[in-house]
BALOBA-1460 file (C-alpha; in Angstrom, 3 decimals):
// residues 195
<rec num="1" residu="m" x="13.502" y="-6.955" z="1.605"/>
<rec num="2" residu="k" x="12.972" y="-3.681" z="-0.266"/>
<rec num="3" residu="v" x="9.422" y="-3.478" z="-1.620"/>
<rec num="4" residu="l" x="8.226" y="-0.980" z="-4.204"/>
<rec num="5" residu="i" x="4.469" y="-0.436" z="-4.211"/>
<rec num="6" residu="v" x="2.861" y="1.398" z="-7.134"/>
<rec num="7" residu="s" x="-0.634" y="2.638" z="-6.351"/>
<rec num="8" residu="q" x="-2.515" y="5.676" z="-7.617"/>
<rec num="9" residu="m" x="-4.227" y="5.964" z="-4.230"/>
<rec num="10" residu="f" x="-2.474" y="6.000" z="-0.872"/>
<rec num="11" residu="y" x="-2.706" y="7.629" z="2.553"/>
<rec num="12" residu="p" x="-4.393" y="9.982" z="3.440"/>
<rec num="13" residu="e" x="-6.857" y="8.338" z="1.057"/>
<rec num="14" residu="s" x="-8.434" y="5.380" z="2.821"/>
<rec num="15" residu="f" x="-7.562" y="2.155" z="0.998"/>
<rec num="16" residu="q" x="-6.358" y="-1.299" z="2.012"/>
<rec num="17" residu="v" x="-2.977" y="-0.656" z="0.405"/>
<rec num="18" residu="n" x="-2.145" y="1.632" z="3.367"/>
<rec num="19" residu="e" x="-2.406" y="-1.299" z="5.762"/>
<rec num="20" residu="l" x="-0.440" y="-3.551" z="3.414"/>
<rec num="21" residu="a" x="2.449" y="-1.053" z="3.297"/>
<rec num="22" residu="t" x="2.565" y="-0.413" z="7.046"/>
<rec num="23" residu="t" x="2.316" y="-4.140" z="7.842"/>
<rec num="24" residu="l" x="5.317" y="-4.810" z="5.601"/>
<rec num="25" residu="v" x="7.263" y="-2.109" z="7.488"/>
<rec num="26" residu="e" x="6.250" y="-3.656" z="10.825"/>
<rec num="27" residu="q" x="7.600" y="-6.984" z="9.553"/>
<rec num="28" residu="g" x="10.997" y="-5.393" z="8.924"/>
<rec num="29" residu="h" x="10.796" y="-4.631" z="5.197"/>
<rec num="30" residu="e" x="11.686" y="-1.302" z="3.580"/>
<rec num="31" residu="v" x="8.727" y="0.055" z="1.629"/>
<rec num="32" residu="l" x="8.661" y="2.777" z="-1.007"/>
<rec num="33" residu="v" x="5.293" y="3.809" z="-2.455"/>
<rec num="34" residu="v" x="4.988" y="5.647" z="-5.759"/>
<rec num="35" residu="t" x="1.570" y="7.278" z="-5.755"/>
<rec num="36" residu="g" x="-0.385" y="10.327" z="-6.868"/>
<rec num="37" residu="k" x="-1.666" y="13.372" z="-5.039"/>
<rec num="38" residu="p" x="-4.658" y="12.466" z="-2.834"/>
<rec num="39" residu="n" x="-8.030" y="13.539" z="-4.253"/>
<rec num="40" residu="y" x="-10.386" y="10.582" z="-3.656"/>
<rec num="41" residu="p" x="-13.331" y="10.597" z="-3.044"/>
<rec num="42" residu="k" x="-14.166" y="14.326" z="-3.143"/>
<rec num="43" residu="g" x="-12.379" y="14.988" z="-6.427"/>
<rec num="44" residu="d" x="-10.135" y="17.844" z="-5.293"/>
<rec num="45" residu="f" x="-6.689" y="17.727" z="-3.724"/>
<rec num="46" residu="f" x="-6.665" y="17.174" z="0.016"/>
<rec num="47" residu="s" x="-5.650" y="20.137" z="2.163"/>
<rec num="48" residu="g" x="-1.896" y="20.640" z="2.023"/>
<rec num="49" residu="y" x="-1.556" y="19.034" z="-1.416"/>
<rec num="50" residu="g" x="-1.301" y="20.587" z="-4.853"/>
<rec num="51" residu="f" x="-0.475" y="19.515" z="-8.367"/>
<rec num="52" residu="l" x="3.288" y="19.521" z="-7.743"/>
<rec num="53" residu="f" x="3.866" y="19.441" z="-3.988"/>
<rec num="54" residu="p" x="4.547" y="17.726" z="-1.677"/>
<rec num="55" residu="i" x="6.672" y="15.149" z="-3.465"/>
<rec num="56" residu="f" x="8.295" y="13.266" z="-0.575"/>
<rec num="57" residu="e" x="6.518" y="12.075" z="2.549"/>
<rec num="58" residu="n" x="6.754" y="9.389" z="5.199"/>
<rec num="59" residu="y" x="3.779" y="7.562" z="6.670"/>
<rec num="60" residu="k" x="4.451" y="5.182" z="9.587"/>
<rec num="61" residu="g" x="7.853" y="4.285" z="8.190"/>
<rec num="62" residu="v" x="6.676" y="4.028" z="4.569"/>
<rec num="63" residu="s" x="8.614" y="6.273" z="2.168"/>
<rec num="64" residu="i" x="6.299" y="8.005" z="-0.306"/>
<rec num="65" residu="f" x="7.111" y="9.558" z="-3.661"/>
<rec num="66" residu="r" x="4.146" y="11.476" z="-5.093"/>
<rec num="67" residu="v" x="3.771" y="12.229" z="-8.781"/>
<rec num="68" residu="p" x="1.414" y="14.908" z="-10.119"/>
<rec num="69" residu="l" x="-1.979" y="13.995" z="-11.467"/>
<rec num="70" residu="i" x="-5.154" y="15.720" z="-12.601"/>
<rec num="71" residu="p" x="-7.815" y="15.407" z="-9.860"/>
<rec num="72" residu="r" x="-10.969" y="13.418" z="-10.603"/>
<rec num="73" residu="k" x="-13.299" y="16.398" z="-9.909"/>
<rec num="74" residu="k" x="-16.988" y="15.332" z="-10.082"/>
<rec num="75" residu="g" x="-16.144" y="11.892" z="-11.443"/>
<rec num="76" residu="k" x="-17.696" y="12.226" z="-14.877"/>
<rec num="77" residu="f" x="-16.371" y="9.674" z="-17.369"/>
<rec num="78" residu="y" x="-13.996" y="12.076" z="-19.131"/>
<rec num="79" residu="q" x="-12.742" y="13.450" z="-15.787"/>
<rec num="80" residu="l" x="-11.994" y="9.965" z="-14.505"/>
<rec num="81" residu="a" x="-10.260" y="9.060" z="-17.762"/>
<rec num="82" residu="i" x="-8.016" y="12.132" z="-17.478"/>
<rec num="83" residu="n" x="-7.330" y="11.357" z="-13.806"/>
<rec num="84" residu="y" x="-6.362" y="7.744" z="-14.536"/>
<rec num="85" residu="l" x="-4.259" y="8.554" z="-17.585"/>
<rec num="86" residu="s" x="-2.478" y="11.419" z="-15.807"/>
<rec num="87" residu="f" x="-1.250" y="9.028" z="-13.107"/>
<rec num="88" residu="v" x="0.126" y="6.649" z="-15.726"/>
<rec num="89" residu="f" x="1.714" y="9.547" z="-17.654"/>
<rec num="90" residu="f" x="3.390" y="11.184" z="-14.644"/>
<rec num="91" residu="g" x="4.199" y="7.815" z="-13.097"/>
<rec num="92" residu="i" x="6.274" y="7.047" z="-16.177"/>
<rec num="93" residu="l" x="7.573" y="10.601" z="-16.762"/>
<rec num="94" residu="m" x="8.644" y="11.307" z="-13.162"/>
<rec num="95" residu="g" x="8.347" y="8.074" z="-11.208"/>
<rec num="96" residu="i" x="10.506" y="5.905" z="-13.448"/>
<rec num="97" residu="p" x="13.455" y="8.372" z="-13.595"/>
<rec num="98" residu="y" x="13.295" y="8.648" z="-9.780"/>
<rec num="99" residu="l" x="13.364" y="4.851" z="-9.440"/>
<rec num="100" residu="i" x="16.507" y="4.497" z="-11.558"/>
<rec num="101" residu="f" x="18.480" y="5.533" z="-8.472"/>
<rec num="102" residu="k" x="16.505" y="3.410" z="-5.988"/>
<rec num="103" residu="r" x="17.047" y="-0.197" z="-4.951"/>
<rec num="104" residu="y" x="14.105" y="-2.553" z="-4.612"/>
<rec num="105" residu="d" x="13.737" y="-6.322" z="-4.697"/>
<rec num="106" residu="v" x="10.146" y="-6.689" z="-5.822"/>
<rec num="107" residu="v" x="7.402" y="-4.515" z="-7.327"/>
<rec num="108" residu="f" x="3.786" y="-4.719" z="-6.209"/>
<rec num="109" residu="s" x="1.079" y="-2.862" z="-8.146"/>
<rec num="110" residu="w" x="-2.143" y="-2.318" z="-6.254"/>
<rec num="111" residu="g" x="-4.615" y="-2.358" z="-9.109"/>
<rec num="112" residu="t" x="-7.801" y="-0.601" z="-8.184"/>
<rec num="113" residu="s" x="-9.936" y="0.513" z="-11.076"/>
<rec num="114" residu="p" x="-8.539" y="0.916" z="-13.631"/>
<rec num="115" residu="i" x="-5.851" y="-1.720" z="-13.957"/>
<rec num="116" residu="t" x="-3.886" y="0.702" z="-16.168"/>
<rec num="117" residu="m" x="-2.412" y="2.225" z="-12.998"/>
<rec num="118" residu="a" x="-0.184" y="-0.884" z="-12.909"/>
<rec num="119" residu="i" x="1.664" y="0.252" z="-16.057"/>
<rec num="120" residu="p" x="4.343" y="2.228" z="-14.142"/>
<rec num="121" residu="g" x="4.773" y="-0.832" z="-11.882"/>
<rec num="122" residu="v" x="5.396" y="-3.135" z="-14.833"/>
<rec num="123" residu="i" x="7.944" y="-0.681" z="-16.253"/>
<rec num="124" residu="a" x="9.646" y="-0.306" z="-12.838"/>
<rec num="125" residu="a" x="9.987" y="-4.098" z="-12.579"/>
<rec num="126" residu="k" x="11.427" y="-4.357" z="-16.088"/>
<rec num="127" residu="l" x="13.814" y="-1.471" z="-15.370"/>
<rec num="128" residu="k" x="15.633" y="-3.486" z="-12.687"/>
<rec num="129" residu="n" x="14.685" y="-7.005" z="-13.858"/>
<rec num="130" residu="k" x="12.598" y="-7.618" z="-10.730"/>
<rec num="131" residu="r" x="9.499" y="-9.672" z="-10.075"/>
<rec num="132" residu="h" x="6.160" y="-7.885" z="-10.513"/>
<rec num="133" residu="f" x="2.951" y="-8.712" z="-8.675"/>
<rec num="134" residu="v" x="-0.418" y="-7.075" z="-9.237"/>
<rec num="135" residu="w" x="-3.529" y="-7.212" z="-7.072"/>
<rec num="136" residu="v" x="-6.583" y="-6.863" z="-9.327"/>
<rec num="137" residu="q" x="-9.472" y="-5.116" z="-7.572"/>
<rec num="138" residu="d" x="-11.680" y="-4.632" z="-10.631"/>
<rec num="139" residu="l" x="-11.879" y="-6.488" z="-13.938"/>
<rec num="140" residu="w" x="-11.059" y="-4.594" z="-17.104"/>
<rec num="141" residu="p" x="-12.245" y="-4.316" z="-19.846"/>
<rec num="142" residu="e" x="-15.385" y="-6.035" z="-18.465"/>
<rec num="143" residu="t" x="-16.143" y="-3.136" z="-16.094"/>
<rec num="144" residu="l" x="-16.180" y="-0.630" z="-18.946"/>
<rec num="145" residu="l" x="-18.776" y="-2.718" z="-20.751"/>
<rec num="146" residu="s" x="-20.937" y="-3.554" z="-17.724"/>
<rec num="147" residu="v" x="-21.320" y="0.074" z="-16.581"/>
<rec num="148" residu="g" x="-21.977" y="1.238" z="-20.134"/>
<rec num="149" residu="a" x="-18.971" y="3.558" z="-20.191"/>
<rec num="150" residu="v" x="-17.676" y="2.091" z="-23.448"/>
<rec num="151" residu="k" x="-19.658" y="0.272" z="-26.106"/>
<rec num="152" residu="s" x="-17.154" y="0.222" z="-28.946"/>
<rec num="153" residu="s" x="-15.752" y="-3.263" z="-29.469"/>
<rec num="154" residu="k" x="-12.545" y="-1.736" z="-30.865"/>
<rec num="155" residu="i" x="-11.933" y="0.334" z="-27.727"/>
<rec num="156" residu="l" x="-12.742" y="-2.637" z="-25.499"/>
<rec num="157" residu="l" x="-10.286" y="-4.769" z="-27.465"/>
<rec num="158" residu="a" x="-7.594" y="-2.073" z="-27.168"/>
<rec num="159" residu="v" x="-8.125" y="-1.914" z="-23.397"/>
<rec num="160" residu="g" x="-8.043" y="-5.710" z="-23.304"/>
<rec num="161" residu="l" x="-4.675" y="-5.736" z="-25.043"/>
<rec num="162" residu="v" x="-3.259" y="-3.332" z="-22.446"/>
<rec num="163" residu="v" x="-4.665" y="-5.573" z="-19.700"/>
<rec num="164" residu="r" x="-3.074" y="-8.605" z="-21.391"/>
<rec num="165" residu="w" x="0.296" y="-6.817" z="-21.453"/>
<rec num="166" residu="i" x="0.028" y="-6.026" z="-17.722"/>
<rec num="167" residu="y" x="-0.962" y="-9.577" z="-16.792"/>
<rec num="168" residu="r" x="1.679" y="-11.194" z="-18.964"/>
<rec num="169" residu="n" x="4.339" y="-8.970" z="-17.456"/>
<rec num="170" residu="s" x="3.364" y="-9.977" z="-13.922"/>
<rec num="171" residu="n" x="4.778" y="-12.966" z="-12.094"/>
<rec num="172" residu="l" x="1.571" y="-13.409" z="-10.116"/>
<rec num="173" residu="v" x="-1.871" y="-11.806" z="-10.247"/>
<rec num="174" residu="f" x="-3.759" y="-11.600" z="-6.968"/>
<rec num="175" residu="i" x="-7.544" y="-11.657" z="-7.416"/>
<rec num="176" residu="q" x="-10.498" y="-10.729" z="-5.213"/>
<rec num="177" residu="s" x="-12.532" y="-13.870" z="-5.815"/>
<rec num="178" residu="k" x="-12.644" y="-17.119" z="-7.772"/>
<rec num="179" residu="q" x="-14.967" y="-15.401" z="-10.296"/>
<rec num="180" residu="f" x="-12.046" y="-13.200" z="-11.400"/>
<rec num="181" residu="e" x="-9.924" y="-16.166" z="-12.397"/>
<rec num="182" residu="e" x="-11.528" y="-16.894" z="-15.764"/>
<rec num="183" residu="s" x="-11.158" y="-13.297" z="-16.974"/>
<rec num="184" residu="v" x="-7.554" y="-12.987" z="-15.806"/>
<rec num="185" residu="k" x="-6.603" y="-16.268" z="-17.481"/>
<rec num="186" residu="r" x="-8.466" y="-15.322" z="-20.664"/>
<rec num="187" residu="w" x="-6.625" y="-12.025" z="-20.965"/>
<rec num="188" residu="g" x="-3.274" y="-13.030" z="-19.579"/>
<rec num="189" residu="g" x="-2.918" y="-16.751" z="-19.104"/>
<rec num="190" residu="v" x="-1.011" y="-16.165" z="-15.857"/>
<rec num="191" residu="d" x="-1.045" y="-17.681" z="-12.384"/>
<rec num="192" residu="t" x="-3.551" y="-16.229" z="-9.944"/>
<rec num="193" residu="e" x="-3.856" y="-16.205" z="-6.179"/>
<rec num="194" residu="i" x="-7.117" y="-15.389" z="-4.346"/>
<rec num="195" residu="q" x="-6.747" y="-12.738" z="-1.629"/>
């Protein structure tokens, strides 16, 4: 099976999605990851990486296509917002045109915070009429409210509507715990699976 993984973070950043991708390769699947330039957690690009290059890499048999993004810097709210939005922007602007010429059977979005990084994954699935799965690591818009980052009910509702669109355009939503289920069903009304 050909698996497309969309994840803002990937090797050499240390996240569980790295193991997921390499395990799929070990099981005989072809894996392509669309990701950004590594800059977590320090906030600057890792050595050997810049805004534009490298674009193509291979990690333990996993093909990687890297899109530009604005690094998170010191992690202030506005810096994080720019970082997150830049991945979505360049994921659509550069990732989607690249994927037009690629074959894949399923799309998996690894949804760390924020869930908006799944947007290019949803579009990639729709592009080829493929199934889309998303693994929710953090609940939005609830996280924005609980950390005090956003207090405006209008902004929270707007974020909620984006979340609803992502969930409703996913065939299955993987969740971290049973406590996530109520929020996911409230915003999307979709099937969930605890991981």
